[in-house]
Biopython code that builds the backbone (N, CA, C, O; Angstrom):
import numpy as np
from Bio.PDB.StructureBuilder import StructureBuilder

atoms = [
    (1, "VAL", "N", (-7.526, 17.876, -0.322)),
    (1, "VAL", "CA", (-8.040, 17.214, -1.519)),
    (1, "VAL", "C", (-6.899, 16.410, -2.146)),
    (1, "VAL", "O", (-5.795, 16.917, -2.343)),
    (2, "TYR", "N", (-7.192, 15.155, -2.451)),
    (2, "TYR", "CA", (-6.182, 14.261, -3.008)),
    (2, "TYR", "C", (-6.343, 14.117, -4.518)),
    (2, "TYR", "O", (-7.444, 14.216, -5.061)),
    (3, "SER", "N", (-5.207, 13.878, -5.179)),
    (3, "SER", "CA", (-5.223, 13.662, -6.626)),
    (3, "SER", "C", (-5.778, 12.266, -6.932)),
    (3, "SER", "O", (-5.919, 11.426, -6.043)),
    (4, "LYS", "N", (-6.083, 12.049, -8.196)),
    (4, "LYS", "CA", (-6.579, 10.744, -8.646)),
    (4, "LYS", "C", (-5.543, 9.657, -8.349)),
    (4, "LYS", "O", (-5.892, 8.556, -7.923)),
    (5, "GLU", "N", (-4.279, 9.975, -8.577)),
    (5, "GLU", "CA", (-3.193, 9.035, -8.321)),
    (5, "GLU", "C", (-3.111, 8.690, -6.825)),
    (5, "GLU", "O", (-2.946, 7.525, -6.461)),
    (6, "GLU", "N", (-3.226, 9.703, -5.972)),
    (6, "GLU", "CA", (-3.170, 9.464, -4.529)),
    (6, "GLU", "C", (-4.338, 8.598, -4.067)),
    (6, "GLU", "O", (-4.167, 7.728, -3.213)),
    (7, "LEU", "N", (-5.508, 8.830, -4.619)),
    (7, "LEU", "CA", (-6.671, 8.022, -4.270)),
    (7, "LEU", "C", (-6.461, 6.563, -4.668)),
    (7, "LEU", "O", (-6.904, 5.648, -3.973)),
    (8, "LYS", "N", (-5.780, 6.358, -5.796)),
    (8, "LYS", "CA", (-5.457, 4.996, -6.239)),
    (8, "LYS", "C", (-4.527, 4.327, -5.218)),
    (8, "LYS", "O", (-4.694, 3.151, -4.897)),
    (9, "TYR", "N", (-3.561, 5.076, -4.720)),
    (9, "TYR", "CA", (-2.630, 4.532, -3.733)),
    (9, "TYR", "C", (-3.350, 4.182, -2.432)),
    (9, "TYR", "O", (-3.064, 3.153, -1.821)),
    (10, "PHE", "N", (-4.272, 5.026, -2.013)),
    (10, "PHE", "CA", (-5.063, 4.713, -0.815)),
    (10, "PHE", "C", (-5.857, 3.426, -1.032)),
    (10, "PHE", "O", (-5.972, 2.597, -0.129)),
    (11, "ASP", "N", (-6.396, 3.269, -2.223)),
    (11, "ASP", "CA", (-7.171, 2.076, -2.554)),
    (11, "ASP", "C", (-6.293, 0.821, -2.496)),
    (11, "ASP", "O", (-6.698, -0.201, -1.942)),
    (12, "VAL", "N", (-5.111, 0.907, -3.061)),
    (12, "VAL", "CA", (-4.165, -0.215, -3.048)),
    (12, "VAL", "C", (-3.843, -0.610, -1.604)),
    (12, "VAL", "O", (-3.720, -1.793, -1.285)),
    (13, "MET", "N", (-3.710, 0.394, -0.740)),
    (13, "MET", "CA", (-3.342, 0.134, 0.653)),
    (13, "MET", "C", (-4.560, -0.096, 1.552)),
    (13, "MET", "O", (-4.426, -0.277, 2.762)),
    (14, "GLU", "N", (-5.747, -0.088, 0.942)),
    (14, "GLU", "CA", (-6.989, -0.326, 1.683)),
    (14, "GLU", "C", (-7.145, 0.659, 2.838)),
    (14, "GLU", "O", (-7.469, 0.278, 3.963)),
    (15, "ILE", "N", (-6.904, 1.942, 2.531)),
    (15, "ILE", "CA", (-7.016, 3.025, 3.513)),
    (15, "ILE", "C", (-8.084, 3.998, 3.047)),
    (15, "ILE", "O", (-8.139, 4.364, 1.873)),
    (16, "ASP", "N", (-8.931, 4.412, 3.979)),
    (16, "ASP", "CA", (-9.901, 5.471, 3.694)),
    (16, "ASP", "C", (-9.133, 6.793, 3.771)),
    (16, "ASP", "O", (-8.551, 7.100, 4.811)),
    (17, "PRO", "N", (-9.119, 7.584, 2.683)),
    (17, "PRO", "CA", (-8.338, 8.834, 2.672)),
    (17, "PRO", "C", (-8.622, 9.758, 3.853)),
    (17, "PRO", "O", (-7.726, 10.467, 4.312)),
    (18, "LYS", "N", (-9.847, 9.756, 4.345)),
    (18, "LYS", "CA", (-10.151, 10.672, 5.450)),
    (18, "LYS", "C", (-9.503, 10.222, 6.766)),
    (18, "LYS", "O", (-9.391, 11.011, 7.705)),
    (19, "ASP", "N", (-9.078, 8.954, 6.832)),
    (19, "ASP", "CA", (-8.404, 8.426, 8.026)),
    (19, "ASP", "C", (-6.884, 8.407, 7.866)),
    (19, "ASP", "O", (-6.170, 8.041, 8.799)),
    (20, "ALA", "N", (-6.393, 8.795, 6.709)),
    (20, "ALA", "CA", (-4.981, 8.625, 6.365)),
    (20, "ALA", "C", (-4.058, 9.448, 7.255)),
    (20, "ALA", "O", (-4.367, 10.571, 7.654)),
    (21, "GLY", "N", (-2.925, 8.846, 7.544)),
    (21, "GLY", "CA", (-1.860, 9.497, 8.293)),
    (21, "GLY", "C", (-0.655, 8.581, 8.284)),
    (21, "GLY", "O", (-0.754, 7.423, 7.878)),
    (22, "LEU", "N", (0.475, 9.089, 8.726)),
    (22, "LEU", "CA", (1.724, 8.328, 8.675)),
    (22, "LEU", "C", (1.625, 7.004, 9.440)),
    (22, "LEU", "O", (2.060, 5.967, 8.939)),
    (23, "ASP", "N", (1.062, 7.032, 10.638)),
    (23, "ASP", "CA", (0.972, 5.806, 11.436)),
    (23, "ASP", "C", (0.114, 4.745, 10.752)),
    (23, "ASP", "O", (0.475, 3.569, 10.725)),
    (24, "LEU", "N", (-1.020, 5.164, 10.201)),
    (24, "LEU", "CA", (-1.905, 4.215, 9.521)),
    (24, "LEU", "C", (-1.248, 3.655, 8.265)),
    (24, "LEU", "O", (-1.380, 2.465, 7.975)),
    (25, "VAL", "N", (-0.551, 4.490, 7.525)),
    (25, "VAL", "CA", (0.144, 4.033, 6.312)),
    (25, "VAL", "C", (1.164, 2.950, 6.680)),
    (25, "VAL", "O", (1.241, 1.916, 6.017)),
    (26, "LYS", "N", (1.934, 3.187, 7.727)),
    (26, "LYS", "CA", (2.941, 2.208, 8.153)),
    (26, "LYS", "C", (2.283, 0.915, 8.634)),
    (26, "LYS", "O", (2.734, -0.180, 8.295)),
    (27, "LYS", "N", (1.230, 1.044, 9.416)),
    (27, "LYS", "CA", (0.527, -0.128, 9.958)),
    (27, "LYS", "C", (-0.072, -0.978, 8.832)),
    (27, "LYS", "O", (0.064, -2.202, 8.829)),
    (28, "GLN", "N", (-0.733, -0.318, 7.881)),
    (28, "GLN", "CA", (-1.344, -1.046, 6.764)),
    (28, "GLN", "C", (-0.289, -1.720, 5.899)),
    (28, "GLN", "O", (-0.484, -2.839, 5.423)),
    (29, "TYR", "N", (0.835, -1.026, 5.698)),
    (29, "TYR", "CA", (1.893, -1.619, 4.878)),
    (29, "TYR", "C", (2.373, -2.929, 5.499)),
    (29, "TYR", "O", (2.499, -3.941, 4.809)),
    (30, "LYS", "N", (2.638, -2.903, 6.799)),
    (30, "LYS", "CA", (3.118, -4.115, 7.467)),
    (30, "LYS", "C", (2.108, -5.251, 7.325)),
    (30, "LYS", "O", (2.474, -6.395, 7.056)),
    (31, "LYS", "N", (0.841, -4.918, 7.510)),
    (31, "LYS", "CA", (-0.222, -5.923, 7.423)),
    (31, "LYS", "C", (-0.308, -6.510, 6.007)),
    (31, "LYS", "O", (-0.341, -7.728, 5.835)),
    (32, "LEU", "N", (-0.343, -5.636, 5.004)),
    (32, "LEU", "CA", (-0.522, -6.093, 3.626)),
    (32, "LEU", "C", (0.745, -6.704, 3.039)),
    (32, "LEU", "O", (0.669, -7.587, 2.185)),
    (33, "ALA", "N", (1.910, -6.240, 3.490)),
    (33, "ALA", "CA", (3.164, -6.806, 2.992)),
    (33, "ALA", "C", (3.252, -8.284, 3.360)),
    (33, "ALA", "O", (3.707, -9.100, 2.558)),
    (34, "LYS", "N", (2.817, -8.629, 4.573)),
    (34, "LYS", "CA", (2.814, -10.037, 4.975)),
    (34, "LYS", "C", (1.872, -10.840, 4.090)),
    (34, "LYS", "O", (2.177, -11.968, 3.702)),
    (35, "LYS", "N", (0.725, -10.249, 3.774)),
    (35, "LYS", "CA", (-0.295, -10.931, 2.976)),
    (35, "LYS", "C", (0.158, -11.168, 1.531)),
    (35, "LYS", "O", (-0.083, -12.238, 0.973)),
    (36, "TYR", "N", (0.812, -10.174, 0.928)),
    (36, "TYR", "CA", (1.145, -10.229, -0.498)),
    (36, "TYR", "C", (2.598, -10.592, -0.809)),
    (36, "TYR", "O", (2.944, -10.752, -1.979)),
    (37, "HIS", "N", (3.446, -10.724, 0.193)),
    (37, "HIS", "CA", (4.875, -10.934, -0.057)),
    (37, "HIS", "C", (5.113, -12.197, -0.886)),
    (37, "HIS", "O", (4.490, -13.231, -0.648)),
    (38, "PRO", "N", (6.021, -12.102, -1.859)),
    (38, "PRO", "CA", (6.319, -13.252, -2.731)),
    (38, "PRO", "C", (6.748, -14.512, -1.966)),
    (38, "PRO", "O", (6.450, -15.623, -2.405)),
    (39, "ASP", "N", (7.435, -14.360, -0.845)),
    (39, "ASP", "CA", (7.851, -15.529, -0.069)),
    (39, "ASP", "C", (6.655, -16.257, 0.535)),
    (39, "ASP", "O", (6.715, -17.463, 0.776)),
    (40, "THR", "N", (5.586, -15.536, 0.776)),
    (40, "THR", "CA", (4.367, -16.121, 1.341)),
    (40, "THR", "C", (3.519, -16.772, 0.253)),
    (40, "THR", "O", (2.791, -17.731, 0.511)),
    (41, "ASN", "N", (3.619, -16.245, -0.957)),
    (41, "ASN", "CA", (2.781, -16.706, -2.076)),
    (41, "ASN", "C", (3.641, -17.143, -3.255)),
    (41, "ASN", "O", (3.510, -16.611, -4.357)),
    (42, "GLN", "N", (4.495, -18.086, -3.029)),
    (42, "GLN", "CA", (5.460, -18.482, -4.051)),
    (42, "GLN", "C", (4.784, -18.896, -5.355)),
    (42, "GLN", "O", (3.920, -19.772, -5.394)),
    (43, "GLY", "N", (5.218, -18.222, -6.420)),
    (43, "GLY", "CA", (4.723, -18.558, -7.748)),
    (43, "GLY", "C", (3.420, -17.887, -8.134)),
    (43, "GLY", "O", (2.975, -18.027, -9.273)),
    (44, "ASP", "N", (2.796, -17.163, -7.218)),
    (44, "ASP", "CA", (1.520, -16.506, -7.512)),
    (44, "ASP", "C", (1.793, -15.110, -8.085)),
    (44, "ASP", "O", (2.084, -14.169, -7.347)),
    (45, "LYS", "N", (1.692, -14.999, -9.405)),
    (45, "LYS", "CA", (2.016, -13.750, -10.097)),
    (45, "LYS", "C", (1.075, -12.604, -9.704)),
    (45, "LYS", "O", (1.493, -11.448, -9.648)),
    (46, "GLU", "N", (-0.185, -12.925, -9.436)),
    (46, "GLU", "CA", (-1.145, -11.891, -9.044)),
    (46, "GLU", "C", (-0.741, -11.273, -7.701)),
    (46, "GLU", "O", (-0.780, -10.053, -7.541)),
    (47, "MET", "N", (-0.363, -12.097, -6.760)),
    (47, "MET", "CA", (0.075, -11.603, -5.452)),
    (47, "MET", "C", (1.376, -10.812, -5.575)),
    (47, "MET", "O", (1.577, -9.807, -4.893)),
    (48, "GLU", "N", (2.246, -11.282, -6.452)),
    (48, "GLU", "CA", (3.516, -10.585, -6.686)),
    (48, "GLU", "C", (3.249, -9.175, -7.231)),
    (48, "GLU", "O", (3.892, -8.212, -6.815)),
    (49, "GLU", "N", (2.306, -9.066, -8.155)),
    (49, "GLU", "CA", (1.947, -7.763, -8.727)),
    (49, "GLU", "C", (1.325, -6.867, -7.657)),
    (49, "GLU", "O", (1.617, -5.672, -7.608)),
    (50, "LYS", "N", (0.480, -7.424, -6.810)),
    (50, "LYS", "CA", (-0.133, -6.648, -5.732)),
    (50, "LYS", "C", (0.939, -6.141, -4.780)),
    (50, "LYS", "O", (0.853, -5.014, -4.292)),
    (51, "PHE", "N", (1.946, -6.962, -4.511)),
    (51, "PHE", "CA", (3.035, -6.545, -3.634)),
    (51, "PHE", "C", (3.814, -5.378, -4.249)),
    (51, "PHE", "O", (4.190, -4.438, -3.549)),
    (52, "LYS", "N", (4.050, -5.446, -5.547)),
    (52, "LYS", "CA", (4.746, -4.350, -6.235)),
    (52, "LYS", "C", (3.929, -3.064, -6.160)),
    (52, "LYS", "O", (4.476, -1.997, -5.884)),
    (53, "GLN", "N", (2.630, -3.160, -6.402)),
    (53, "GLN", "CA", (1.756, -1.982, -6.316)),
    (53, "GLN", "C", (1.741, -1.428, -4.892)),
    (53, "GLN", "O", (1.755, -0.215, -4.688)),
    (54, "LEU", "N", (1.711, -2.330, -3.914)),
    (54, "LEU", "CA", (1.724, -1.932, -2.516)),
    (54, "LEU", "C", (2.997, -1.164, -2.188)),
    (54, "LEU", "O", (2.949, -0.151, -1.489)),
    (55, "SER", "N", (4.121, -1.634, -2.680)),
    (55, "SER", "CA", (5.407, -0.984, -2.417)),
    (55, "SER", "C", (5.451, 0.420, -3.003)),
    (55, "SER", "O", (5.941, 1.348, -2.359)),
    (56, "VAL", "N", (4.946, 0.580, -4.210)),
    (56, "VAL", "CA", (4.904, 1.903, -4.852)),
    (56, "VAL", "C", (3.994, 2.840, -4.055)),
    (56, "VAL", "O", (4.358, 3.981, -3.773)),
    (57, "ALA", "N", (2.819, 2.349, -3.700)),
    (57, "ALA", "CA", (1.856, 3.157, -2.943)),
    (57, "ALA", "C", (2.437, 3.557, -1.592)),
    (57, "ALA", "O", (2.317, 4.708, -1.172)),
    (58, "TYR", "N", (3.064, 2.605, -0.919)),
    (58, "TYR", "CA", (3.642, 2.872, 0.398)),
    (58, "TYR", "C", (4.723, 3.944, 0.316)),
    (58, "TYR", "O", (4.722, 4.889, 1.105)),
    (59, "ASN", "N", (5.641, 3.804, -0.632)),
    (59, "ASN", "CA", (6.725, 4.781, -0.755)),
    (59, "ASN", "C", (6.187, 6.170, -1.065)),
    (59, "ASN", "O", (6.682, 7.162, -0.529)),
    (60, "TYR", "N", (5.188, 6.245, -1.918)),
    (60, "TYR", "CA", (4.587, 7.545, -2.248)),
    (60, "TYR", "C", (3.934, 8.170, -1.014)),
    (60, "TYR", "O", (4.193, 9.327, -0.683)),
    (61, "LEU", "N", (3.088, 7.395, -0.342)),
    (61, "LEU", "CA", (2.344, 7.935, 0.808)),
    (61, "LEU", "C", (3.268, 8.208, 1.992)),
    (61, "LEU", "O", (3.034, 9.141, 2.761)),
    (62, "LEU", "N", (4.304, 7.406, 2.139)),
    (62, "LEU", "CA", (5.289, 7.642, 3.201)),
    (62, "LEU", "C", (5.924, 9.019, 2.997)),
    (62, "LEU", "O", (6.058, 9.794, 3.943)),
    (63, "ASN", "N", (6.309, 9.311, 1.773)),
    (63, "ASN", "CA", (6.914, 10.620, 1.479)),
    (63, "ASN", "C", (5.904, 11.748, 1.675)),
    (63, "ASN", "O", (6.260, 12.825, 2.153)),
    (64, "LYS", "N", (4.668, 11.508, 1.312)),
    (64, "LYS", "CA", (3.628, 12.545, 1.437)),
    (64, "LYS", "C", (3.379, 12.911, 2.904)),
    (64, "LYS", "O", (3.224, 14.088, 3.231)),
    (65, "PHE", "N", (3.340, 11.922, 3.774)),
    (65, "PHE", "CA", (3.007, 12.176, 5.180)),
    (65, "PHE", "C", (4.211, 12.390, 6.080)),
    (65, "PHE", "O", (4.054, 12.707, 7.259)),
    (66, "SER", "N", (5.417, 12.218, 5.536)),
    (66, "SER", "CA", (6.635, 12.419, 6.354)),
    (66, "SER", "C", (7.061, 13.865, 6.367)),
    (66, "SER", "O", (8.058, 14.210, 7.001)),
]
sb = StructureBuilder()
sb.init_structure("model")
sb.init_model(0)
sb.init_chain("A")
sb.init_seg("    ")
for serial, (resi, resn, name, xyz) in enumerate(atoms, 1):
    if name == "N":
        sb.init_residue(resn, " ", resi, " ")
    sb.init_atom(name, np.array(xyz, "f"), 0.0, 1.0, " ", f" {name:<3s}", serial, name[0])
structure = sb.get_structure()
């Protein structure tokens, strides 16, 4: 059973919690980091914020599954 915060992180990373695991977390991060990275979306504050949220979610879930 996941906490409300963990479910939010899964949502940010576009992962279904029942499919979650270390490999999927890493794979999704790589995919979404390319999509939201500031260098790819120069000047887009919304994308920059999504990238920051993605980084927080990734670090949390990486620690959880490692």
